[in-house]
C-alpha positions as CSV (number, residue, x, y, z in Angstrom):
1,X,2.8,-21.4,-7.6
2,X,-1.3,-21.9,-7.9
3,X,-0.4,-24.7,-5.1
4,X,0.0,-22.0,-2.8
5,X,-3.6,-21.0,-2.7
6,X,-5.1,-24.3,-3.1
7,X,-3.2,-25.0,0.1
8,X,-4.7,-22.0,1.7
9,X,-8.2,-23.3,1.2
10,X,-6.7,-26.8,2.0
11,X,-5.5,-25.3,5.5
12,X,-9.2,-23.9,6.2
13,X,-10.7,-27.3,6.0
14,X,-8.3,-28.7,8.4
15,X,-9.7,-28.6,11.4
16,X,-12.9,-30.5,10.0
17,X,-10.4,-33.1,8.9
18,X,-8.8,-33.6,12.5
19,X,-12.3,-33.8,14.3
20,X,-13.0,-36.5,11.5
21,X,-10.1,-38.3,12.4
22,X,-10.2,-37.4,16.2
23,X,-14.3,-39.1,16.0
24,X,-12.9,-42.2,14.2
25,X,-10.2,-43.1,17.0
26,X,-12.8,-42.4,19.9
27,X,-15.1,-45.1,17.7
28,X,-11.8,-47.3,17.7
29,X,-10.1,-47.1,20.9
30,X,-13.3,-47.0,23.5
31,X,-14.9,-50.4,22.4
32,X,-11.4,-51.6,22.4
33,X,-10.8,-50.7,25.9
34,X,-14.3,-52.2,27.0
35,X,-13.7,-55.8,25.2
36,X,-10.2,-56.2,27.3
37,X,-12.2,-55.3,30.5
38,X,-14.6,-57.8,30.2
39,X,-12.5,-60.3,29.2
40,X,-10.2,-59.5,31.8
41,X,-13.2,-59.4,34.3
42,X,-14.2,-63.5,32.8
43,X,-10.9,-64.5,33.8
44,X,-10.8,-63.1,37.6
45,X,-13.8,-64.4,37.7
46,X,-12.6,-68.0,36.7
47,X,-15.4,-67.8,34.1
48,X,-12.6,-68.3,30.9
49,X,-9.4,-70.2,31.5
50,X,-6.4,-67.8,30.7
51,X,-5.1,-69.4,27.9
52,X,-8.7,-69.5,26.1
53,X,-9.4,-65.4,28.0
54,X,-6.2,-64.3,25.8
55,X,-6.5,-66.5,22.9
56,X,-10.8,-64.9,22.6
57,X,-9.4,-61.5,23.4
58,X,-6.7,-61.7,20.6
59,X,-9.2,-62.7,18.3
60,X,-12.0,-60.6,18.7
61,X,-9.8,-57.4,18.8
62,X,-8.1,-58.7,15.7
63,X,-11.9,-59.1,14.2
64,X,-12.4,-55.3,15.6
65,X,-9.4,-53.9,14.3
66,X,-9.9,-55.1,10.8
67,X,-13.4,-53.6,11.1
68,X,-12.5,-50.3,12.4
69,X,-9.5,-50.2,9.9
70,X,-11.7,-50.6,6.9
71,X,-14.2,-48.0,8.3
72,X,-11.1,-45.7,8.9
73,X,-9.7,-46.0,5.6
74,X,-13.3,-45.5,4.0
75,X,-13.4,-42.2,6.1
76,X,-10.1,-41.0,4.7
77,X,-11.0,-41.6,1.5
78,X,-14.1,-39.7,2.1
79,X,-12.5,-36.9,3.7
80,X,-9.8,-36.4,1.0
81,X,-12.6,-36.6,-1.7
82,X,-14.4,-33.8,-0.1
83,X,-10.9,-31.6,0.2
84,X,-9.9,-32.4,-3.6
85,X,-13.1,-31.2,-4.3
86,X,-13.5,-28.2,-2.1
87,X,-9.8,-27.6,-3.7
88,X,-11.2,-27.7,-7.0
89,X,-13.9,-25.8,-6.4
90,X,-11.9,-22.8,-5.0
91,X,-9.4,-22.9,-7.7
92,X,-12.5,-22.8,-10.3
93,X,-13.7,-19.9,-8.2
94,X,-10.2,-18.0,-8.0
95,X,-9.7,-18.8,-12.0
96,X,-12.9,-18.0,-13.0
97,X,-13.7,-14.7,-11.0
98,X,-14.1,-11.3,-12.2
99,X,-11.9,-10.1,-9.5
100,X,-8.4,-10.7,-9.6
101,X,-7.1,-13.3,-6.7
102,X,-3.7,-13.1,-5.9
103,X,-0.9,-14.1,-3.2
104,X,2.4,-12.2,-2.6
105,X,5.6,-13.2,-0.7
106,X,5.8,-10.8,2.2
107,X,9.6,-11.0,2.5
108,X,10.1,-10.0,-1.3
109,X,6.8,-8.4,-2.0
110,X,6.9,-10.5,-5.3
111,X,3.8,-12.3,-6.8
112,X,3.3,-16.3,-6.4
113,X,0.3,-16.3,-7.8
114,X,-2.4,-14.2,-10.1
115,X,-5.9,-15.3,-11.2
116,X,-6.5,-15.2,-15.2
117,X,-9.0,-12.7,-14.5
118,X,-6.3,-9.9,-14.6
119,X,-6.2,-10.6,-18.2
120,X,-9.6,-9.0,-18.7
121,X,-8.9,-5.8,-16.4
122,X,-5.4,-4.9,-17.0
123,X,-4.7,-6.8,-20.1
124,X,-1.4,-8.8,-18.8
125,X,-1.4,-12.9,-18.6
126,X,-0.9,-13.9,-15.3
127,X,3.0,-14.9,-16.0
128,X,3.5,-11.2,-17.2
129,X,1.9,-9.6,-13.9
130,X,4.0,-11.9,-11.9
131,X,7.0,-10.4,-13.4
132,X,6.0,-6.8,-12.9
133,X,7.8,-5.0,-9.8
134,X,5.5,-3.3,-7.7
135,X,6.8,0.1,-8.4
136,X,6.0,-0.7,-12.0
137,X,2.7,-2.5,-11.5
138,X,1.5,0.2,-8.6
139,X,1.5,4.1,-9.3
140,X,3.7,5.9,-7.0
141,X,0.9,7.7,-4.8
142,X,-1.0,4.1,-4.0
143,X,2.2,2.3,-4.0
144,X,3.8,5.0,-1.1
145,X,0.3,4.3,0.8
146,X,-0.2,0.8,0.4
147,X,3.5,0.3,1.9
148,X,2.5,2.6,4.8
149,X,-0.7,0.3,5.5
150,X,1.6,-2.8,5.0
151,X,4.0,-1.3,7.9
152,X,1.3,-0.5,10.1
153,X,0.0,-4.1,9.9
154,X,3.0,-5.6,10.5
155,X,3.2,-3.4,13.7
156,X,0.2,-4.9,14.7
157,X,1.5,-8.2,14.7
158,X,4.0,-7.3,17.6
159,X,0.8,-7.3,19.3
160,X,-0.2,-10.5,21.0
161,X,-4.3,-9.3,20.9
162,X,-4.2,-8.5,17.3
163,X,-6.5,-10.6,15.4
164,X,-4.8,-12.7,12.9
165,X,-7.8,-12.9,10.1
166,X,-8.0,-9.1,10.2
167,X,-8.0,-7.8,6.7
168,X,-7.6,-4.5,5.2
169,X,-9.4,-2.7,2.2
170,X,-7.9,0.1,0.6
171,X,-8.3,1.7,-3.0
172,X,-5.0,1.9,-5.2
173,X,-4.1,3.3,-9.0
174,X,-2.8,0.2,-10.8
175,X,-0.8,0.3,-14.1
176,X,-2.2,-1.5,-17.3
177,X,-0.6,-3.2,-20.2
178,X,-1.7,-0.5,-22.7
179,X,0.2,2.4,-20.6
180,X,-3.3,3.2,-19.2
181,X,-4.0,3.3,-15.4
182,X,-7.0,1.6,-13.6
183,X,-8.4,2.1,-10.0
184,X,-9.0,-0.9,-7.6
185,X,-10.5,-1.7,-4.4
186,X,-8.2,-4.5,-2.7
187,X,-8.8,-6.5,0.1
188,X,-5.8,-8.1,2.0
189,X,-5.1,-10.3,4.6
190,X,-2.2,-12.1,6.0
191,X,-1.7,-15.9,5.2
192,X,0.7,-17.8,7.9
193,X,2.6,-21.0,8.1
194,X,1.7,-23.3,10.6
195,X,3.3,-21.4,13.7
196,X,1.3,-18.7,13.0
197,X,3.3,-16.3,11.5
198,X,2.9,-14.0,8.6
199,X,4.5,-15.4,5.2
200,X,2.5,-14.1,2.5
201,X,-0.4,-11.8,1.5
202,X,-3.6,-13.0,-0.2
203,X,-5.4,-9.7,-1.7
204,X,-8.4,-10.0,-4.1
205,X,-8.8,-6.8,-6.2
206,X,-11.6,-5.7,-8.2
207,X,-12.2,-2.7,-11.1
208,X,-13.9,0.1,-9.3
209,X,-12.9,2.8,-12.3
210,X,-16.2,3.5,-13.0
211,X,-17.3,4.2,-9.8
212,X,-14.0,6.7,-9.1
213,X,-15.0,8.5,-12.0
214,X,-18.5,8.6,-10.9
215,X,-17.1,9.9,-7.3
216,X,-14.7,12.4,-8.8
217,X,-17.7,13.8,-10.6
218,X,-19.6,13.8,-7.5
219,X,-16.6,15.5,-5.8
220,X,-16.8,18.4,-8.4
221,X,-20.9,19.1,-8.0
222,X,-20.0,19.1,-4.0
223,X,-17.0,21.9,-4.8
224,X,-19.3,23.8,-6.5
225,X,-22.3,23.4,-4.3
226,X,-20.0,24.5,-1.8
227,X,-18.8,27.4,-3.7
228,X,-22.6,28.3,-4.4
229,X,-23.3,28.3,-0.7
230,X,-20.4,30.3,-0.1
231,X,-21.2,33.1,-2.9
232,X,-24.8,33.5,-1.3
233,X,-23.4,33.8,2.5
234,X,-20.7,36.4,1.5
235,X,-23.3,38.4,-0.6
236,X,-25.6,38.6,2.2
237,X,-23.1,39.2,4.4
238,X,-21.8,42.3,1.9
239,X,-25.1,43.6,2.0
240,X,-24.9,44.9,5.4
241,X,-22.2,46.8,4.7
242,X,-23.2,48.3,1.7
243,X,-26.6,49.0,2.9
244,X,-25.2,51.0,5.8
245,X,-23.2,53.0,3.1
246,X,-25.7,53.8,0.7
247,X,-27.9,55.4,3.6
248,X,-25.0,57.4,4.9
249,X,-23.9,58.8,1.2
250,X,-27.9,59.5,1.3
251,X,-28.2,61.2,3.9
252,X,-24.6,63.2,3.3
253,X,-26.2,64.3,0.0
254,X,-29.2,65.3,1.2
255,X,-27.4,67.7,4.1
256,X,-25.4,69.1,1.6
257,X,-28.0,70.0,-0.8
258,X,-30.0,72.0,1.9
259,X,-26.8,73.7,3.3
260,X,-25.8,74.3,-0.2
261,X,-29.3,76.0,-0.9
262,X,-28.3,78.4,2.6
263,X,-25.4,79.0,1.2
264,X,-27.2,80.5,-2.3
265,X,-29.6,82.5,-0.2
266,X,-26.7,84.0,1.8
267,X,-28.6,82.6,4.8
268,X,-25.6,80.3,5.8
269,X,-24.4,81.0,9.3
270,X,-21.0,79.7,11.3
271,X,-23.1,77.3,13.2
272,X,-24.7,75.7,10.5
273,X,-21.4,75.3,8.5
274,X,-19.8,73.5,11.9
275,X,-23.3,71.1,12.0
276,X,-22.6,70.4,8.3
277,X,-18.8,69.6,8.5
278,X,-19.5,67.4,11.7
279,X,-22.3,65.7,9.6
280,X,-20.1,65.2,6.8
281,X,-17.3,64.0,9.1
282,X,-19.4,61.2,10.5
283,X,-21.1,60.1,7.4
284,X,-17.4,59.7,5.4
285,X,-16.4,57.7,8.4
286,X,-19.3,55.6,8.5
287,X,-19.2,55.3,4.7
288,X,-15.5,54.5,4.8
289,X,-15.4,51.5,7.9
290,X,-18.0,49.7,6.1
291,X,-16.8,49.8,2.6
292,X,-13.6,48.9,3.6
293,X,-15.7,45.8,5.3
294,X,-17.0,44.8,2.5
295,X,-14.1,45.0,0.3
296,X,-12.0,43.0,2.9
297,X,-15.2,40.6,2.1
298,X,-14.6,40.6,-1.4
299,X,-11.4,40.5,-1.0
300,X,-11.2,37.0,1.1
301,X,-14.0,35.5,-1.1
302,X,-12.6,36.6,-4.1
303,X,-9.1,34.6,-2.9
304,X,-11.3,31.7,-1.8
305,X,-13.6,31.5,-4.7
306,X,-10.3,31.8,-7.3
307,X,-8.4,28.8,-5.1
308,X,-11.3,26.5,-4.7
309,X,-11.9,26.5,-8.4
310,X,-8.2,25.8,-9.4
311,X,-5.4,23.0,-8.4
312,X,-2.8,25.6,-8.8
313,X,0.1,25.3,-6.0
314,X,1.5,28.9,-4.3
315,X,3.2,30.2,-1.5
316,X,0.8,31.4,1.4
317,X,0.7,32.5,5.0
318,X,-1.3,30.0,6.6
319,X,-2.4,31.8,9.6
320,X,-3.7,35.0,7.1
321,X,-5.3,32.7,4.6
322,X,-7.0,30.6,7.1
323,X,-8.5,33.8,8.9
324,X,-9.6,34.4,5.3
325,X,-11.1,31.1,4.9
326,X,-13.3,31.7,8.2
327,X,-14.0,35.2,7.7
328,X,-16.4,33.5,4.2
329,X,-17.4,30.6,6.8
330,X,-18.8,33.4,9.2
331,X,-22.3,33.4,7.5
332,X,-22.9,30.0,8.4
333,X,-22.2,30.4,12.2
334,X,-22.3,34.5,13.5
335,X,-26.2,33.9,14.4
336,X,-25.0,30.9,16.9
337,X,-22.9,30.8,20.2
338,X,-20.2,28.5,19.0
339,X,-16.8,29.9,18.9
340,X,-13.7,29.2,17.1
341,X,-10.2,29.8,18.0
342,X,-6.7,29.6,16.3
343,X,-3.6,29.4,17.6
344,X,-0.9,29.5,14.7
345,X,2.3,31.6,14.8
346,X,2.3,34.2,12.1
347,X,5.6,33.1,10.0
348,X,4.4,29.8,9.2
349,X,4.2,29.2,5.4
350,X,2.9,26.9,3.7
351,X,4.1,26.1,-0.4
352,X,1.0,24.1,-1.6
353,X,-2.8,23.8,-2.9
354,X,-4.3,27.0,-1.4
355,X,-7.9,25.5,-2.9
356,X,-7.5,21.9,-1.3
357,X,-6.3,23.5,2.0
358,X,-9.5,25.9,1.8
359,X,-11.8,22.5,0.8
360,X,-10.3,20.5,3.9
361,X,-11.0,23.9,6.6
362,X,-14.5,24.5,5.1
363,X,-15.5,20.7,5.2
364,X,-14.0,20.1,8.5
365,X,-15.8,23.6,10.0
366,X,-19.2,22.6,8.4
367,X,-18.9,18.7,9.9
368,X,-18.7,20.3,13.3
369,X,-21.4,22.8,12.9
370,X,-23.9,20.1,11.2
371,X,-22.7,17.2,13.5
372,X,-20.7,17.9,15.8
373,X,-23.1,20.4,17.4
374,X,-26.0,19.3,16.9
375,X,-28.2,19.4,20.5
376,X,-25.5,21.2,21.4
377,X,-26.2,25.0,23.0
378,X,-22.6,26.0,22.7
379,X,-19.8,24.4,21.1
380,X,-15.8,25.5,20.6
381,X,-13.6,24.3,17.6
382,X,-10.1,24.8,17.9
383,X,-7.2,25.0,15.2
384,X,-3.9,24.3,16.6
385,X,-0.8,24.8,13.9
386,X,2.7,24.7,13.6
387,X,6.1,23.3,12.1
388,X,7.7,20.3,12.6
389,X,10.6,19.9,10.5
390,X,9.5,19.6,7.1
391,X,6.1,19.4,7.9
392,X,2.8,21.4,8.8
393,X,1.1,19.6,11.5
394,X,-2.6,20.8,11.8
395,X,-4.7,19.2,14.7
396,X,-8.2,20.6,14.5
397,X,-10.7,19.6,17.3
398,X,-14.3,20.6,18.7
399,X,-15.8,20.0,21.9
400,X,-19.1,18.4,20.5
401,X,-21.1,14.9,20.9
402,X,-18.3,13.0,19.2
403,X,-18.6,9.6,17.1
404,X,-19.4,6.4,18.0
405,X,-16.9,3.3,17.1
406,X,-19.1,2.1,13.9
407,X,-19.2,5.7,12.8
408,X,-15.6,6.7,13.2
409,X,-14.9,3.3,11.6
410,X,-16.8,4.5,8.1
411,X,-16.6,8.2,8.5
412,X,-14.2,8.3,4.9
413,X,-16.2,6.1,3.1
414,X,-18.1,7.4,0.3
415,X,-21.6,8.5,0.4
416,X,-21.9,7.4,4.5
417,X,-24.0,9.9,6.2
418,X,-26.0,10.1,9.5
419,X,-27.2,13.2,8.2
420,X,-29.3,11.5,5.2
421,X,-32.6,12.7,5.7
422,X,-32.1,16.3,5.9
423,X,-29.6,16.2,2.6
424,X,-26.4,15.3,4.0
425,X,-24.5,13.6,0.5
426,X,-21.8,11.7,2.6
427,X,-19.0,13.1,0.6
428,X,-17.6,15.8,2.4
429,X,-14.9,13.6,4.6
430,X,-14.3,11.2,2.2
431,X,-13.4,14.5,0.0
432,X,-11.3,16.0,3.3
433,X,-9.1,12.3,3.4
434,X,-8.7,12.4,-0.3
435,X,-7.6,16.0,-0.6
436,X,-4.9,15.5,2.4
437,X,-3.7,12.1,1.3
438,X,-3.5,12.4,-2.7
439,X,-3.5,15.9,-3.2
440,X,-1.4,17.4,-0.4
441,X,0.6,14.2,-0.4
442,X,-0.1,14.4,3.7
443,X,-1.7,12.1,6.5
444,X,-4.5,12.4,8.4
445,X,-5.9,10.5,11.6
446,X,-8.8,10.6,13.7
447,X,-9.9,10.3,17.5
448,X,-13.3,10.3,19.2
449,X,-15.7,8.9,21.8
450,X,-19.5,9.6,22.0
451,X,-19.7,13.0,24.2
452,X,-15.9,13.6,24.2
453,X,-15.8,15.7,20.4
454,X,-13.3,14.8,18.1
455,X,-9.8,15.3,16.8
456,X,-8.1,15.3,13.5
457,X,-4.3,15.4,13.3
458,X,-2.8,16.7,9.8
459,X,0.5,16.3,8.7
460,X,1.2,17.9,5.8
461,X,4.6,18.9,3.5
462,X,5.5,22.3,4.4
463,X,6.4,22.6,0.3
464,X,4.7,20.4,-2.2
465,X,6.3,19.1,-5.2
466,X,4.4,21.5,-7.6
467,X,5.0,24.5,-5.8
468,X,7.1,27.4,-7.9
469,X,10.7,28.2,-6.8
């Protein structure tokens, strides 16, 4: 099994070996051709007899070939020794690295080699780990995502322009021997046969459990910070209708006292009563409309806040809930010319985790407001939502500044941000990716070009496994 790993490294040195032999061959063939040409010229000019020239040429050639043979043998011996030393160094590195080095047969998805460092990370010996099937080694969610990535890479193999040396990096959750789980960052590439066909996988796994825990804590802090911002925004939004209601009720109270005094003094006229009734109706209308507005804000905030603080699944109407989320976000953009457009049928329902859905929508909108519409005088955000068999398809796009390929490639990386100087944490889109793929068991894709805005496509199961009923 270990020979496959060693062979992989030897293959990396094959070009060097070929170059050395070509150089030796050139040093051998070129002088021989020159000697033969000189002797033939001497015979042609009658400087040497034919028999003497042939015997002389044969003798010289024998001596030269013996000498070059010794050089060639020495060169071959030195090259083999160098390759053996390189293979030994690679083996030493693989078997003493804290990262787990492994190879896997592409046809059977069975391990061919696992370095001894697996004992320290997961408690297994290499022999034990190699006899464990993938479904017993990787948690179901991580296995599903890993197989999806593998399928994507196999599809790329059909494209002749695909880079044969490409690799993919992914975070997976693995089972340990004691029954616990750990998180590992794995970097994988194809191993190929002499014809260039992918026949195996070469991977390196690094324990990132501590990093994951730190990320989860930061995600919770980020959620609480978002909730705090939501509270502040809604409190500010509620203060306006409540202030108007208080002013209207105060005016009604003063008017009532004034006309009550006229009544006590028997000075109340019919015109005074009609005037008071008009004031009362107007004040009541103002109070009722503004209190209804405040009540709607409180209801929206209450539902969104409760959902963001819990992971419980429930059934909800997507359009109504989306409008509640956007209402709670209105303080963030109401004083800007930016517009949000929603295209979603009324009857579409989702039985899933509304808190995760709310966090995804919030982060996408805030990402557009902060990054997408930077230096954009008037931006537009579009939600296009519809059913597709057993999935909900959500297309989110804006017409902002877009992203460069380098930014797009790292967008989901934790702590990656282009707004660090203004307090950006780099967790917003990382949270979105994890919520879509892990919490909602869905998929997310993003496309963007500089100056052409951004588009996200989310595919989420209409009914989550944890959904009641």
